[in-house]
C-alpha positions as CSV (number, residue, x, y, z in Angstrom):
1,X,-11.6,-5.7,-20.8
2,X,-9.2,-9.0,-20.6
3,X,-6.0,-8.9,-21.5
4,X,-2.2,-10.4,-21.2
5,X,0.5,-8.7,-18.6
6,X,3.9,-9.5,-17.3
7,X,3.9,-10.2,-13.9
8,X,6.5,-8.9,-11.0
9,X,5.0,-10.7,-8.0
10,X,6.2,-8.8,-4.9
11,X,5.3,-9.5,-0.9
12,X,3.5,-5.9,-0.8
13,X,0.3,-4.0,-2.0
14,X,0.5,-1.4,-4.7
15,X,-2.5,1.3,-4.8
16,X,-3.6,2.8,-8.0
17,X,-1.4,6.3,-7.9
18,X,1.3,5.3,-5.6
19,X,4.9,5.8,-6.7
20,X,7.0,2.8,-5.9
21,X,10.7,2.7,-6.3
22,X,12.5,-0.8,-6.6
23,X,15.6,-2.3,-7.4
24,X,15.6,-5.1,-9.4
25,X,18.4,-7.7,-9.3
26,X,17.2,-10.6,-10.5
27,X,17.5,-12.2,-14.2
28,X,13.2,-12.7,-14.5
29,X,12.9,-9.3,-13.8
30,X,15.8,-8.0,-15.0
31,X,14.2,-9.2,-18.2
32,X,10.9,-8.0,-18.0
33,X,11.4,-4.5,-16.8
34,X,14.1,-3.8,-19.8
35,X,11.3,-5.0,-22.2
36,X,9.0,-2.5,-20.8
37,X,10.6,0.2,-20.9
38,X,11.6,-0.4,-24.4
39,X,8.4,-1.1,-25.7
40,X,6.8,1.7,-23.4
41,X,4.7,-1.8,-21.7
42,X,3.1,-1.8,-18.4
43,X,3.3,-4.7,-16.3
44,X,1.6,-6.4,-12.9
45,X,2.2,-6.4,-9.6
46,X,0.8,-9.1,-7.6
47,X,0.5,-9.5,-4.0
48,X,2.4,-12.3,-2.6
49,X,0.7,-14.0,0.9
50,X,1.4,-16.6,2.4
51,X,3.8,-17.9,0.1
52,X,1.2,-17.8,-2.4
53,X,0.2,-15.2,-5.2
54,X,-3.0,-13.7,-4.7
55,X,-5.8,-13.3,-7.3
56,X,-5.6,-9.3,-6.7
57,X,-3.1,-6.6,-7.8
58,X,-1.9,-3.5,-9.5
59,X,-0.6,-2.0,-12.3
60,X,2.5,-0.1,-12.3
61,X,4.0,2.2,-15.2
62,X,7.6,2.8,-15.8
63,X,8.5,6.3,-15.0
64,X,12.0,6.6,-14.6
65,X,15.1,4.5,-15.1
66,X,17.2,5.9,-12.2
67,X,20.1,3.6,-12.8
68,X,21.7,0.5,-14.6
69,X,24.7,-0.8,-13.4
70,X,27.2,-2.6,-14.3
71,X,25.7,-6.4,-13.4
72,X,22.7,-5.3,-15.2
73,X,20.7,-4.4,-11.7
74,X,18.4,-1.5,-11.7
75,X,16.8,1.2,-10.0
76,X,13.6,2.0,-11.5
77,X,10.6,4.2,-10.8
78,X,7.1,3.1,-10.9
79,X,3.3,4.7,-10.5
80,X,0.3,2.4,-10.0
81,X,-2.5,2.8,-12.0
82,X,-5.5,0.3,-12.2
83,X,-6.6,-2.6,-9.9
84,X,-6.3,-6.4,-11.8
85,X,-7.5,-9.7,-10.9
86,X,-5.8,-12.7,-12.2
87,X,-7.8,-15.1,-14.8
88,X,-5.1,-17.3,-15.5
89,X,-1.5,-17.2,-14.5
90,X,0.8,-18.8,-17.0
91,X,4.1,-19.5,-15.4
92,X,5.8,-20.5,-18.7
93,X,6.4,-18.4,-21.9
94,X,8.6,-18.7,-24.8
95,X,12.0,-17.1,-24.4
96,X,10.6,-15.3,-21.0
97,X,11.7,-16.4,-17.6
98,X,9.0,-14.1,-16.0
99,X,5.7,-15.0,-15.2
100,X,2.6,-13.8,-16.9
101,X,-1.0,-13.4,-17.1
102,X,-4.6,-13.6,-17.8
103,X,-5.6,-10.7,-16.2
104,X,-9.3,-8.3,-16.1
105,X,-9.9,-5.4,-14.5
106,X,-13.1,-4.7,-12.0
107,X,-14.8,-1.8,-12.3
108,X,-13.7,0.7,-9.7
109,X,-15.5,3.5,-8.1
110,X,-13.5,6.5,-6.8
111,X,-16.6,8.9,-5.8
112,X,-16.2,9.7,-2.2
113,X,-18.3,10.8,0.6
114,X,-15.9,14.5,1.3
115,X,-17.2,14.6,5.6
116,X,-15.8,10.9,6.0
117,X,-12.4,11.6,4.3
118,X,-12.0,14.9,6.5
119,X,-12.8,12.5,9.5
120,X,-9.8,9.7,8.1
121,X,-7.5,12.3,7.8
122,X,-7.9,13.7,10.9
123,X,-7.8,10.4,12.4
124,X,-4.8,9.4,10.5
125,X,-2.9,12.7,12.1
126,X,-4.4,11.7,15.3
127,X,-2.6,8.3,15.1
128,X,0.6,9.8,13.8
129,X,0.5,12.3,16.5
130,X,0.5,9.9,19.3
131,X,3.3,7.6,17.4
132,X,5.3,10.8,16.9
133,X,6.0,10.7,13.5
134,X,5.1,13.1,10.9
135,X,3.9,12.3,6.8
136,X,3.5,14.3,3.9
137,X,0.2,13.7,2.1
138,X,1.8,15.5,-1.1
139,X,-1.4,16.9,-1.8
140,X,-4.1,19.1,-0.1
141,X,-6.4,17.1,2.1
142,X,-9.3,17.7,-0.5
143,X,-7.5,15.9,-3.1
144,X,-6.8,12.8,-0.7
145,X,-8.1,9.4,-1.6
146,X,-8.1,6.5,0.7
147,X,-5.5,4.5,-1.4
148,X,-3.2,7.8,-0.3
149,X,-3.9,7.4,3.2
150,X,-3.7,3.1,3.0
151,X,-0.1,2.9,3.9
152,X,-0.4,5.4,6.4
153,X,-2.5,3.7,8.5
154,X,-0.9,1.2,10.7
155,X,-2.6,-1.7,8.2
156,X,-0.7,-5.0,7.9
157,X,-0.2,-7.0,4.8
158,X,-3.6,-8.8,5.2
159,X,-5.4,-5.5,5.8
160,X,-4.3,-3.9,2.8
161,X,-4.8,-6.5,0.1
162,X,-8.3,-6.4,2.0
163,X,-8.5,-2.7,1.2
164,X,-7.6,-3.3,-2.5
165,X,-10.3,-6.0,-2.7
166,X,-12.6,-3.1,-2.4
167,X,-13.8,-1.5,-5.4
168,X,-16.2,1.5,-3.8
169,X,-14.3,4.5,-2.1
170,X,-17.3,4.9,0.1
171,X,-16.4,0.7,1.5
172,X,-12.9,1.7,1.5
173,X,-13.4,4.9,3.7
174,X,-15.3,2.7,6.2
175,X,-12.7,0.1,5.7
176,X,-10.2,2.6,7.5
177,X,-12.8,4.3,9.4
178,X,-13.3,0.8,11.3
179,X,-9.4,0.0,11.7
180,X,-8.9,3.6,13.4
181,X,-11.3,3.8,15.3
182,X,-9.7,0.1,16.4
183,X,-6.0,1.2,16.6
184,X,-6.1,4.5,18.1
185,X,-7.2,3.8,21.1
186,X,-4.8,0.7,22.0
187,X,-2.1,3.4,20.5
188,X,-3.3,5.7,23.4
189,X,-3.4,3.1,25.7
190,X,0.1,2.0,25.0
191,X,1.2,5.7,25.4
192,X,-0.7,5.8,28.8
193,X,0.9,2.5,29.9
194,X,4.4,4.2,28.7
195,X,4.3,7.4,30.6
196,X,2.7,5.5,34.0
197,X,6.4,3.5,34.0
198,X,8.1,6.7,33.5
199,X,6.4,7.8,36.6
200,X,7.6,4.0,38.2
201,X,10.3,5.4,41.2
202,X,9.8,9.0,41.0
203,X,8.2,11.4,43.4
204,X,4.1,12.3,42.9
205,X,2.0,14.5,44.0
206,X,-1.1,12.2,44.8
207,X,-4.1,13.3,46.0
208,X,-5.8,11.0,49.4
209,X,-8.8,9.6,49.8
210,X,-11.1,12.2,52.6
211,X,-12.1,10.3,55.4
């Protein structure tokens, strides 16, 4: 399916099912949000990277307008749905301050490998333990998808965008697996180094070489 959507380019990756809170302060996006909320229509958030609007992004629906301030700024809650690909970016729309785009929606498979997902969840918890942080995924483990885990895996914007462009759940699982297999030993090594630095200058019980 191909259609037209208003777009709000941002330097973030939004995944399907993700809840995203936004503070709206630019006139163009105040207009966009006001119109979309009044008409119960979604808008698209294409990824901005390297000062360029990328070809892919995610449709979001406004779930709540939390506050409208005296100066017109707004706080809103949104939720991501499907991923789109921009076919044509339209920078001038009659009577509009914001951009629009002609988009289509790549077919996206959510068929998961259950055992692989279980290993991914364990790996991410291992990563969080190393970082001394705690995360609540707000879902039972058996209901989690790669989209639920992606922002918690320590990826940079480029890596999160690469995952956004994978349209099979098993491919996304493999991408996360490789990333975690790379980053966890790095973090573990840093933690080991920190412990060694802490011990520097302290009395230690070290066994000498038997001669």
